[in-house]
Structures are given as C-alpha cells and as structure tokens.
C-alpha positions in Angstrom: 85.8 100.4 -12.4 86.1 97.9 -15.1 87.0 94.3 -14.5 90.1 94.8 -16.7 91.4 97.6 -14.4 90.6 95.6 -11.3 92.5 92.6 -12.7 95.6 94.8 -13.2 95.7 95.8 -9.5 98.4 94.4 -7.2 96.7 91.8 -5.0 99.6 90.7 -2.9 100.3 94.0 -1.0 97.1 95.7 0.4 98.6 99.2 0.3 99.5 98.8 -3.4 96.0 97.3 -4.1 94.3 100.4 -2.5 96.6 102.7 -4.4 95.9 100.9 -7.7 92.2 101.1 -7.0 92.4 104.8 -6.4 94.5 105.6 -9.4 92.2 103.5 -11.6 89.2 105.3 -10.3 90.5 108.9 -10.1 92.9 111.1 -12.1 96.1 112.5 -10.4 94.6 116.0 -10.5 91.5 114.8 -8.7 93.5 112.9 -6.0 95.7 116.0 -5.5 92.6 118.0 -4.5 90.9 115.4 -2.3 91.7 113.3 0.8 90.1 110.2 2.1 88.2 111.8 4.9 88.3 115.5 3.8 90.1 116.6 6.9 92.1 119.8 7.1 95.8 119.8 7.8 98.0 122.7 8.8 99.1 123.2 5.2 95.9 122.7 3.2 92.2 121.7 3.3 91.1 119.1 0.8 87.6 117.9 0.0 86.6 114.4 0.9 86.4 111.7 -1.6 82.8 110.6 -2.4 81.7 108.3 0.5 80.0 105.8 -1.8 83.3 105.4 -3.7 85.3 105.0 -0.5 82.8 102.3 0.7 83.2 100.5 -2.6 87.0 100.5 -2.4 86.8 99.3 1.2 84.5 96.4 0.1 86.9 95.5 -2.7 89.8 95.5 -0.2 88.0 93.2 2.2 87.2 90.8 -0.7 90.8 90.8 -1.8 91.9 90.0 1.8 89.4 87.1 2.0 90.6 85.7 -1.3 94.2 86.1 -0.4 93.6 84.2 2.9 91.9 81.4 0.9 94.9 81.1 -1.5 97.4 81.0 1.4 95.4 78.3 3.2 95.3 76.2 -0.1 99.0 76.6 -0.5 99.7 75.6 3.1 97.6 72.5 2.7 99.3 71.6 -0.5 102.7 72.0 1.1 101.8 70.0 4.1 100.8 67.1 1.9 104.1 67.4 0.0 106.2 67.2 3.1 104.2 64.4 4.6 102.4 66.3 7.5 98.9 65.1 8.4 96.5 67.3 6.4 93.7 69.0 8.2 92.3 70.5 5.0 
C-alpha cells in the first residue's frame, strides 16, 4: 500500500481505519470472495485472505492506536496547562 493511500485512511475510528486499509489493498470483487480467517458459514465458504497481508494490516492498526494514544496524551497535557491544573507531562 502506498503512503498516499495510507494517509487517506480514517485514523480516528479503528473500524473505519481497518475498512479503509482493506479497500485500499483489495478490490471489492476480491473481498466478496474472501474472509479474514477463511472460515465457512452456513451460507458460503470463502477463502482466507493472505496471512502476510492480514499481519501487515494488524501491524498498521497497532501503530495507528499507539499514535492516537500519543496524540490524546498531548492534547490532555495541553488542556491541563490551559485550565491551570498541575501538569504531569
């Protein structure tokens, strides 16, 4: 996945981020014929997505959550300074 496609992903909602990663990586037709784990359901059986791709997406999601946590901590520190609370940052 290109950096441009990654930069267009929604980073505030984890579910949307994963969906954006999947749609940037695969076509709709491919996704319609595959599932995350390749498990069968009562209605149909779909092939699994490539495990290496799934691991890469999980890694990007973990990185996104770490970065999001850092941004939240920075904003909380900035707000605490603005309202006059002792800063522990």
